[in-house]
DRENTORKOL-3810 file (N, C-alpha, C; in nm, 4 decimals):
REM DRENTORKOL-3810
@n.u->0.4283; n.v->-1.4760; n.w->0.2138; ca.u->0.5030; ca.v->-1.4220; ca.w->0.2480; c.u->0.5765; c.v->-1.3036; c.w->0.1687
@n.u->0.5290; n.v->-1.1367; n.w->0.2191; ca.u->0.5328; ca.v->-1.0829; ca.w->0.0902; c.u->0.6906; c.v->-0.9867; c.w->0.0987
@n.u->0.7051; n.v->-0.9959; n.w->0.2824; ca.u->0.7892; ca.v->-0.8918; ca.w->0.3419; c.u->0.8080; c.v->-0.9360; c.w->0.4497
@n.u->0.9622; n.v->-0.9014; n.w->0.5110; ca.u->0.9510; ca.v->-0.9642; ca.w->0.6530; c.u->0.9761; c.v->-0.8207; c.w->0.7154
@n.u->0.8794; n.v->-0.7943; n.w->0.7971; ca.u->0.8003; ca.v->-0.6416; ca.w->0.8854; c.u->0.9186; c.v->-0.6416; c.w->0.9467
@n.u->0.9875; n.v->-0.7596; n.w->0.9993; ca.u->1.1251; ca.v->-0.6954; ca.w->1.1024; c.u->1.2146; c.v->-0.5697; c.w->1.0206
@n.u->1.2296; n.v->-0.6153; n.w->0.8901; ca.u->1.3057; ca.v->-0.5324; ca.w->0.8320; c.u->1.2640; c.v->-0.3435; c.w->0.7977
@n.u->1.1163; n.v->-0.3649; n.w->0.8271; ca.u->1.0520; ca.v->-0.2195; ca.w->0.8047; c.u->1.1095; c.v->-0.0972; c.w->0.8962
@n.u->1.1532; n.v->-0.0241; n.w->0.7932; ca.u->1.2045; ca.v->0.1430; ca.w->0.9075; c.u->1.1555; c.v->0.2545; c.w->0.8723
@n.u->1.0948; n.v->0.2307; n.w->0.7523; ca.u->1.0452; ca.v->0.3566; ca.w->0.7173; c.u->0.9097; c.v->0.4132; c.w->0.8009
@n.u->0.8120; n.v->0.2757; n.w->0.8280; ca.u->0.7169; ca.v->0.3058; ca.w->0.8629; c.u->0.7070; c.v->0.1943; c.w->1.0150
@n.u->0.6256; n.v->0.2307; n.w->1.1122; ca.u->0.6391; ca.v->0.1576; ca.w->1.2513; c.u->0.6129; c.v->0.0270; c.w->1.2332
@n.u->0.7071; n.v->-0.0310; n.w->1.2306; ca.u->0.7198; ca.v->-0.2309; ca.w->1.2236; c.u->0.6250; c.v->-0.2665; c.w->1.3066
@n.u->0.5732; n.v->-0.2340; n.w->1.4487; ca.u->0.4657; ca.v->-0.2851; ca.w->1.5250; c.u->0.3250; c.v->-0.2328; c.w->1.4347
@n.u->0.2819; n.v->-0.1040; n.w->1.3707; ca.u->0.1794; ca.v->-0.0927; ca.w->1.3208; c.u->0.1578; c.v->-0.1806; c.w->1.2201
@n.u->0.2389; n.v->-0.1728; n.w->1.1496; ca.u->0.2268; ca.v->-0.2909; ca.w->1.0383; c.u->0.2114; c.v->-0.3809; c.w->1.0461
@n.u->0.2629; n.v->-0.4862; n.w->1.1557; ca.u->0.2666; ca.v->-0.6224; ca.w->1.1616; c.u->0.1304; c.v->-0.6403; c.w->1.2404
@n.u->0.0595; n.v->-0.5343; n.w->1.3252; ca.u->-0.0478; ca.v->-0.5430; ca.w->1.3939; c.u->-0.1877; c.v->-0.5622; c.w->1.2479
@n.u->-0.1284; n.v->-0.4675; n.w->1.1451; ca.u->-0.2403; ca.v->-0.4570; ca.w->1.0212; c.u->-0.2065; c.v->-0.6015; c.w->0.9473
@n.u->-0.0837; n.v->-0.6752; n.w->0.9607; ca.u->-0.0903; ca.v->-0.8035; ca.w->0.8668; c.u->-0.1401; c.v->-0.8661; c.w->0.9136
@n.u->-0.1513; n.v->-0.9117; n.w->1.0748; ca.u->-0.2216; ca.v->-0.9686; ca.w->1.1226; c.u->-0.3813; c.v->-0.9621; c.w->1.1358
@n.u->-0.4299; n.v->-0.8560; n.w->1.0872; ca.u->-0.5882; ca.v->-0.8236; ca.w->1.1279; c.u->-0.5817; c.v->-0.8194; c.w->1.0044
@n.u->-0.5126; n.v->-0.8533; n.w->0.8596; ca.u->-0.5458; ca.v->-0.8088; ca.w->0.7140; c.u->-0.5762; c.v->-0.6542; c.w->0.7101
@n.u->-0.5512; n.v->-0.6048; n.w->0.7570; ca.u->-0.5791; ca.v->-0.4490; ca.w->0.7016; c.u->-0.4809; c.v->-0.3853; c.w->0.6508
@n.u->-0.3652; n.v->-0.4445; n.w->0.5499; ca.u->-0.2801; ca.v->-0.3459; ca.w->0.4740; c.u->-0.2682; c.v->-0.4651; c.w->0.3580
@n.u->-0.1951; n.v->-0.4013; n.w->0.2518; ca.u->-0.2265; ca.v->-0.4792; ca.w->0.1116; c.u->-0.1116; c.v->-0.3773; c.w->0.0729
@n.u->-0.0291; n.v->-0.5268; n.w->-0.0111; ca.u->0.1396; ca.v->-0.4590; ca.w->-0.0353; c.u->0.1188; c.v->-0.5110; c.w->-0.2115
@n.u->0.1153; n.v->-0.3986; n.w->-0.3292; ca.u->0.0740; ca.v->-0.4325; ca.w->-0.4099; c.u->0.3001; c.v->-0.4031; c.w->-0.4893
@n.u->0.2876; n.v->-0.5149; n.w->-0.5482; ca.u->0.4538; ca.v->-0.5066; ca.w->-0.6162; c.u->0.4826; c.v->-0.5117; c.w->-0.7173
@n.u->0.5662; n.v->-0.4592; n.w->-0.7895; ca.u->0.5990; ca.v->-0.4747; ca.w->-0.9859; c.u->0.7065; c.v->-0.5213; c.w->-0.9511
@n.u->0.7369; n.v->-0.6405; n.w->-1.0076; ca.u->0.8847; ca.v->-0.7044; ca.w->-1.0569; c.u->0.9108; c.v->-0.7377; c.w->-1.1775
@n.u->1.0429; n.v->-0.7522; n.w->-1.2162; ca.u->1.0845; ca.v->-0.7664; ca.w->-1.3362; c.u->1.2093; c.v->-0.8931; c.w->-1.3358
@n.u->1.1591; n.v->-1.0302; n.w->-1.3347; ca.u->1.2601; ca.v->-1.1141; ca.w->-1.3404; c.u->1.3105; c.v->-1.1275; c.w->-1.1773
@n.u->1.2571; n.v->-1.1696; n.w->-1.0623; ca.u->1.2080; ca.v->-1.1020; ca.w->-0.9313; c.u->1.2772; c.v->-1.0141; c.w->-0.8794
@n.u->1.2982; n.v->-0.9303; n.w->-0.9292; ca.u->1.3515; ca.v->-0.8333; ca.w->-0.8938; c.u->1.2245; c.v->-0.7170; c.w->-0.8496
@n.u->1.2370; n.v->-0.6493; n.w->-0.7534; ca.u->1.1125; ca.v->-0.5728; ca.w->-0.6779; c.u->1.1987; c.v->-0.4149; c.w->-0.7550
@n.u->1.0347; n.v->-0.3661; n.w->-0.8502; ca.u->1.1179; ca.v->-0.2287; ca.w->-0.8988; c.u->1.0235; c.v->-0.1561; c.w->-0.8396
@n.u->0.8828; n.v->-0.1434; n.w->-0.8096; ca.u->0.8008; ca.v->-0.0846; ca.w->-0.7588; c.u->0.7384; c.v->-0.1486; c.w->-0.6525
@n.u->0.6508; n.v->-0.0635; n.w->-0.5356; ca.u->0.5641; ca.v->-0.1638; ca.w->-0.4717; c.u->0.5015; c.v->-0.0432; c.w->-0.4065
@n.u->0.3991; n.v->-0.0516; n.w->-0.3424; ca.u->0.2690; ca.v->0.0300; ca.w->-0.2526; c.u->0.2340; c.v->-0.0447; c.w->-0.1629
@n.u->0.1903; n.v->0.0403; n.w->-0.0503; ca.u->0.1078; ca.v->-0.0302; ca.w->0.0519; c.u->0.0181; c.v->0.0380; c.w->0.0768
@n.u->-0.0938; n.v->-0.0336; n.w->0.1049; ca.u->-0.2068; ca.v->0.0420; ca.w->0.1633; c.u->-0.2632; c.v->-0.0124; c.w->0.2655
@n.u->-0.3316; n.v->0.1031; n.w->0.3604; ca.u->-0.3578; ca.v->0.0330; ca.w->0.5126; c.u->-0.4859; c.v->0.0792; c.w->0.5629
@n.u->-0.5467; n.v->0.0006; n.w->0.5795; ca.u->-0.6877; ca.v->0.0088; ca.w->0.5832; c.u->-0.7322; c.v->0.1119; c.w->0.7262
@n.u->-0.8431; n.v->0.1871; n.w->0.7085; ca.u->-0.8535; ca.v->0.2760; ca.w->0.7883; c.u->-0.9684; c.v->0.3016; c.w->0.8138
@n.u->-1.0291; n.v->0.2852; n.w->0.9445; ca.u->-1.1796; ca.v->0.2796; ca.w->1.0078; c.u->-1.2278; c.v->0.4482; c.w->0.9430
@n.u->-1.3515; n.v->0.4594; n.w->0.8970; ca.u->-1.4264; ca.v->0.5603; ca.w->0.8799; c.u->-1.4529; c.v->0.6385; c.w->0.9699
@n.u->-1.4352; n.v->0.7368; n.w->0.9606; ca.u->-1.4988; ca.v->0.8346; ca.w->1.1288; c.u->-1.6631; c.v->0.8645; c.w->1.1507
@n.u->-1.7164; n.v->0.8263; n.w->1.0289; ca.u->-1.8337; ca.v->0.8522; ca.w->1.0441; c.u->-1.9282; c.v->0.7314; c.w->1.0317
@n.u->-1.8730; n.v->0.6099; n.w->1.0004; ca.u->-1.9234; ca.v->0.4892; ca.w->0.9643; c.u->-1.8729; c.v->0.3668; c.w->1.0278
@n.u->-1.9634; n.v->0.3029; n.w->1.1037; ca.u->-1.9228; ca.v->0.1149; ca.w->1.1226; c.u->-1.8740; c.v->0.0526; c.w->1.0731
@n.u->-1.9883; n.v->0.0741; n.w->0.9147; ca.u->-1.9620; ca.v->-0.0370; ca.w->0.7820; c.u->-1.8933; c.v->0.0372; c.w->0.7227
@n.u->-1.8702; n.v->0.1399; n.w->0.6650; ca.u->-1.7686; ca.v->0.2273; ca.w->0.5484; c.u->-1.6486; c.v->0.1861; c.w->0.6169
@n.u->-1.5209; n.v->0.2002; n.w->0.5182; ca.u->-1.3596; ca.v->0.1889; ca.w->0.5617; c.u->-1.3153; c.v->0.2574; c.w->0.4600
@n.u->-1.2018; n.v->0.2906; n.w->0.4796; ca.u->-1.1118; ca.v->0.3543; ca.w->0.3629; c.u->-0.9718; c.v->0.3245; c.w->0.3577
@n.u->-0.9395; n.v->0.3406; n.w->0.2844; ca.u->-0.7642; ca.v->0.2979; ca.w->0.2630; c.u->-0.6931; c.v->0.4097; c.w->0.2627
@n.u->-0.5757; n.v->0.3955; n.w->0.2848; ca.u->-0.4628; ca.v->0.5042; ca.w->0.3090; c.u->-0.3639; c.v->0.5018; c.w->0.2168
@n.u->-0.2899; n.v->0.5378; n.w->0.0944; ca.u->-0.1790; ca.v->0.5114; ca.w->0.0725; c.u->-0.0618; c.v->0.5649; c.w->0.1376
@n.u->0.0042; n.v->0.4624; n.w->0.2020; ca.u->0.1142; ca.v->0.5003; ca.w->0.3191; c.u->0.2524; c.v->0.4882; c.w->0.2569
@n.u->0.2789; n.v->0.4604; n.w->0.1375; ca.u->0.3671; ca.v->0.4243; ca.w->0.1008; c.u->0.3753; c.v->0.3918; c.w->-0.0553
@n.u->0.5015; n.v->0.4574; n.w->-0.1320; ca.u->0.4875; ca.v->0.4221; ca.w->-0.3007; c.u->0.6317; c.v->0.4327; c.w->-0.2783
@n.u->0.7052; n.v->0.3298; n.w->-0.3650; ca.u->0.8708; ca.v->0.3412; ca.w->-0.3863; c.u->0.8569; c.v->0.3031; c.w->-0.5571
@n.u->0.9615; n.v->0.3301; n.w->-0.6349; ca.u->1.0240; ca.v->0.3213; ca.w->-0.7584; c.u->1.1823; c.v->0.2518; c.w->-0.7734
@n.u->1.2191; n.v->0.2244; n.w->-0.8103; ca.u->1.3881; ca.v->0.1678; ca.w->-0.8067; c.u->1.4390; c.v->0.2854; c.w->-0.9136
@n.u->1.5514; n.v->0.3470; n.w->-0.8441; ca.u->1.5778; ca.v->0.4945; ca.w->-0.9179; c.u->1.6083; c.v->0.4401; c.w->-1.0984
@n.u->1.6597; n.v->0.3297; n.w->-1.1115; ca.u->1.6758; ca.v->0.2798; ca.w->-1.2029; c.u->1.5513; c.v->0.2691; c.w->-1.3256
@n.u->1.4513; n.v->0.3433; n.w->-1.2769; ca.u->1.2894; ca.v->0.2583; ca.w->-1.3415; c.u->1.2326; c.v->0.3960; c.w->-1.3129
@n.u->1.2612; n.v->0.4828; n.w->-1.2756; ca.u->1.1845; ca.v->0.5888; ca.w->-1.2654; c.u->1.1948; c.v->0.6862; c.w->-1.3789
@n.u->1.0547; n.v->0.7507; n.w->-1.4215; ca.u->0.9877; ca.v->0.8050; ca.w->-1.5212; c.u->0.9834; c.v->0.6808; c.w->-1.6736
@n.u->0.9463; n.v->0.6018; n.w->-1.5868; ca.u->0.9083; ca.v->0.5193; ca.w->-1.7027; c.u->0.7085; c.v->0.4435; c.w->-1.6703
@n.u->0.6549; n.v->0.5129; n.w->-1.5676; ca.u->0.5544; ca.v->0.5138; ca.w->-1.5089; c.u->0.5142; c.v->0.3757; c.w->-1.4572
@n.u->0.6293; n.v->0.3111; n.w->-1.4121; ca.u->0.5892; ca.v->0.1902; ca.w->-1.2905; c.u->0.4908; c.v->0.3021; c.w->-1.1809
@n.u->0.5486; n.v->0.4015; n.w->-1.1166; ca.u->0.4659; ca.v->0.4375; ca.w->-0.9980; c.u->0.3270; c.v->0.4931; c.w->-1.0310
@n.u->0.3116; n.v->0.5363; n.w->-1.1434; ca.u->0.1897; ca.v->0.5308; ca.w->-1.1894; c.u->0.0923; c.v->0.4124; c.w->-1.2178
@n.u->0.1294; n.v->0.3133; n.w->-1.2858; ca.u->0.0696; ca.v->0.1824; ca.w->-1.2767; c.u->0.1043; c.v->0.1410; c.w->-1.1056
@n.u->0.1483; n.v->0.1356; n.w->-1.0554; ca.u->0.1599; ca.v->0.0669; ca.w->-0.9270; c.u->0.0290; c.v->0.1249; c.w->-0.8912
@n.u->0.0313; n.v->0.2642; n.w->-0.8753; ca.u->-0.0807; ca.v->0.3679; ca.w->-0.8154; c.u->-0.1800; c.v->0.3141; c.w->-0.8611
@n.u->-0.2388; n.v->0.3269; n.w->-0.9771; ca.u->-0.3397; ca.v->0.2540; ca.w->-1.0465; c.u->-0.4059; c.v->0.1598; c.w->-1.0157
@n.u->-0.2793; n.v->0.0590; n.w->-1.0043; ca.u->-0.3200; ca.v->-0.0758; ca.w->-0.9595; c.u->-0.4026; c.v->-0.0779; c.w->-0.8169
@n.u->-0.3627; n.v->-0.0172; n.w->-0.7154; ca.u->-0.3664; ca.v->0.0145; ca.w->-0.6048; c.u->-0.4966; c.v->0.0845; c.w->-0.5597
@n.u->-0.5464; n.v->0.2086; n.w->-0.6454; ca.u->-0.6594; ca.v->0.2488; ca.w->-0.6491; c.u->-0.7687; c.v->0.1690; c.w->-0.6991
@n.u->-0.7640; n.v->0.1312; n.w->-0.7919; ca.u->-0.8296; ca.v->0.0202; ca.w->-0.8425; c.u->-0.9043; c.v->-0.0763; c.w->-0.7451
@n.u->-0.7690; n.v->-0.1219; n.w->-0.7051; ca.u->-0.8190; ca.v->-0.2484; ca.w->-0.5815; c.u->-0.9043; c.v->-0.1626; c.w->-0.5031
@n.u->-0.8885; n.v->-0.0568; n.w->-0.4455; ca.u->-0.9804; ca.v->0.0419; ca.w->-0.3476; c.u->-1.1154; c.v->0.0189; c.w->-0.4063
@n.u->-1.0945; n.v->0.0485; n.w->-0.5286; ca.u->-1.2491; ca.v->0.1039; ca.w->-0.5422; c.u->-1.3361; c.v->-0.0206; c.w->-0.5825
@n.u->-1.2692; n.v->-0.1350; n.w->-0.6351; ca.u->-1.3341; ca.v->-0.2628; ca.w->-0.6733; c.u->-1.3517; c.v->-0.3472; c.w->-0.4840
@n.u->-1.3178; n.v->-0.3197; n.w->-0.4032; ca.u->-1.3953; ca.v->-0.3511; ca.w->-0.2297; c.u->-1.4151; c.v->-0.2237; c.w->-0.1609
@n.u->-1.4799; n.v->-0.1358; n.w->-0.2939; ca.u->-1.5827; ca.v->-0.0458; ca.w->-0.2284; c.u->-1.5412; c.v->0.0326; c.w->-0.0998
@n.u->-1.4490; n.v->0.0993; n.w->-0.1261; ca.u->-1.3491; ca.v->0.1755; ca.w->-0.0251; c.u->-1.4429; c.v->0.3095; c.w->-0.0308
@n.u->-1.4871; n.v->0.3603; n.w->0.0530; ca.u->-1.5261; ca.v->0.5029; ca.w->0.0822; c.u->-1.4427; c.v->0.6236; c.w->0.0650
@n.u->-1.3322; n.v->0.5764; n.w->0.1026; ca.u->-1.2482; ca.v->0.7198; ca.w->0.0334; c.u->-1.1099; c.v->0.6244; c.w->0.0423
@n.u->-1.0473; n.v->0.7090; n.w->-0.0289; ca.u->-0.8931; ca.v->0.6815; ca.w->-0.0512; c.u->-0.7823; c.v->0.7766; c.w->-0.0085
@n.u->-0.6995; n.v->0.8084; n.w->0.0595; ca.u->-0.6219; ca.v->0.8937; ca.w->0.1057; c.u->-0.5084; c.v->0.8720; c.w->0.0771
@n.u->-0.3912; n.v->0.9779; n.w->0.0789; ca.u->-0.2326; ca.v->0.9592; ca.w->0.0718; c.u->-0.2109; c.v->1.0046; c.w->0.1898
@n.u->-0.1220; n.v->0.9227; n.w->0.2821; ca.u->-0.0626; ca.v->0.9922; ca.w->0.3775; c.u->0.0869; c.v->1.0401; c.w->0.3661
@n.u->0.1019; n.v->1.1725; n.w->0.3916; ca.u->0.2158; ca.v->1.2379; ca.w->0.3476; c.u->0.3198; c.v->1.3139; c.w->0.4608
@n.u->0.4678; n.v->1.2952; n.w->0.5166; ca.u->0.5384; ca.v->1.3191; ca.w->0.5730; c.u->0.5715; c.v->1.4629; c.w->0.5455
END
């Protein structure tokens, strides 16, 4: 288990917990010596036009302040996008607030 769902405050924890149980969320974490320095969360989204195709939504990206401007955010996003491409996602979108 990568993350304690009870401690999520930035996203609706009931939605995240439900998606964990249905395998509809992927969390990619970059760490150095067991310290998390960056992570991103992908949420599976049903495709509105197809019951066969699906989309991924980038729901959150985080980089520890001490490691910013070192391309960690770019690297973790690139890894998540490559995962979405490898799993044949129809579309990738970014959740903004």
